[in-house]
matplotlib code that plots the C-alpha trace (Angstrom):
import matplotlib.pyplot as plt

x = [0.0, 2.8, 4.7, 1.6, 1.1, 4.8, 4.5, 1.3, 2.8, 6.0, 4.1, 1.9, 4.9, 7.4, 6.1, 9.3, 8.8, 5.3, 6.8, 9.4, 6.7, 4.7, 7.7, 8.4, 4.7, 4.9, 8.0, 6.7, 3.4, 5.4, 7.4, 4.1, 3.0, 6.2, 5.7, 2.2, 3.4, 6.2, 3.6, 1.5, 4.5, 5.4, 1.8, 1.3, 1.6, 0.1, -2.9, -6.2, -6.5, -8.7, -5.9, -3.4, -5.9, -6.5, -2.8, -2.4, -5.4, -4.0, -0.6, -2.3, -4.5, -1.6, 0.4, -2.4, -3.2, 0.5, 0.5, -2.8, -2.0, 1.7, 0.9, -1.9, 0.7, 3.2, 0.6, -0.6, 3.0, 3.5, 0.3, 1.3, 4.8, 3.2, 1.0, 4.0, 6.0, 3.1, 2.9, 6.6, 6.5, 3.7, 5.5, 8.7, 6.9, 5.1, 8.4, 9.9, 7.0, 7.3, 11.0, 10.3, 7.7, 10.2]
y = [0.0, 2.4, 1.5, 2.3, 5.7, 6.6, 5.6, 7.6, 10.6, 10.5, 10.1, 13.1, 15.4, 14.3, 13.7, 12.1, 9.5, 8.8, 8.3, 5.8, 4.1, 3.6, 2.0, -0.1, -1.2, -2.4, -4.4, -5.9, -7.0, -8.6, -10.6, -11.7, -12.8, -14.6, -16.5, -17.5, -18.8, -20.7, -22.2, -23.2, -24.8, -26.7, -27.9, -28.9, -32.6, -33.1, -30.7, -30.5, -28.2, -25.8, -25.0, -24.4, -22.1, -20.2, -19.7, -18.5, -16.1, -14.8, -14.1, -12.3, -10.3, -9.3, -8.2, -6.1, -4.6, -3.6, -1.9, -0.1, 1.2, 1.9, 4.0, 5.8, 6.7, 7.8, 10.0, 11.4, 12.3, 14.1, 16.2, 16.9, 18.0, 20.4, 21.9, 22.5, 24.0, 26.4, 27.5, 28.0, 30.1, 32.2, 32.7, 33.7, 36.2, 37.7, 38.0, 39.8, 42.2, 42.9, 43.7, 46.1, 47.9, 48.4]
z = [0.0, 0.9, -2.3, -4.3, -2.7, -3.3, -7.0, -7.6, -5.7, -7.8, -11.0, -10.1, -9.3, -12.0, -15.6, -16.6, -13.9, -15.2, -18.7, -17.3, -15.2, -18.4, -20.1, -17.0, -16.9, -20.6, -19.9, -16.7, -18.3, -21.1, -18.5, -17.0, -20.5, -21.0, -17.7, -18.7, -22.1, -20.3, -18.0, -21.0, -22.7, -19.4, -18.9, -22.6, -22.1, -18.7, -18.5, -20.3, -23.4, -21.5, -19.0, -21.8, -23.7, -20.4, -19.9, -23.5, -23.2, -20.0, -21.7, -24.5, -22.1, -19.9, -22.9, -24.3, -20.9, -20.5, -23.9, -23.4, -19.8, -20.6, -23.6, -21.7, -19.0, -21.6, -23.3, -20.0, -19.1, -22.4, -21.9, -18.3, -19.6, -22.1, -19.5, -17.2, -20.0, -20.8, -17.1, -17.0, -20.2, -18.9, -15.5, -17.2, -19.5, -16.5, -14.6, -17.5, -17.7, -13.9, -14.3, -17.2, -15.0, -12.3]

ax = plt.figure().add_subplot(projection="3d")
ax.plot(x, y, z, "-o")
ax.set_aspect("equal")
plt.show()
């Protein structure tokens, strides 16, 4: 629980962290898919076909979930970065105007 709170807090504050977290999530879900495919390969001769199909579907589902959520995090980080850049630009221009007034 504490780890999750830390990850969400860091992702909210640092958009680059959110981008990296998206890439990490894609890689992690591919590793889960790889494990599921390995389990399907290992169970091929000794388990019923329904178990093998379930493991393969689980691998495909985890891979797709990783891509969808990872790309969503990366896009969200890019939008957040653009917003921060716009705020920074507006703050710099207002500071320049204030200096000129003085």
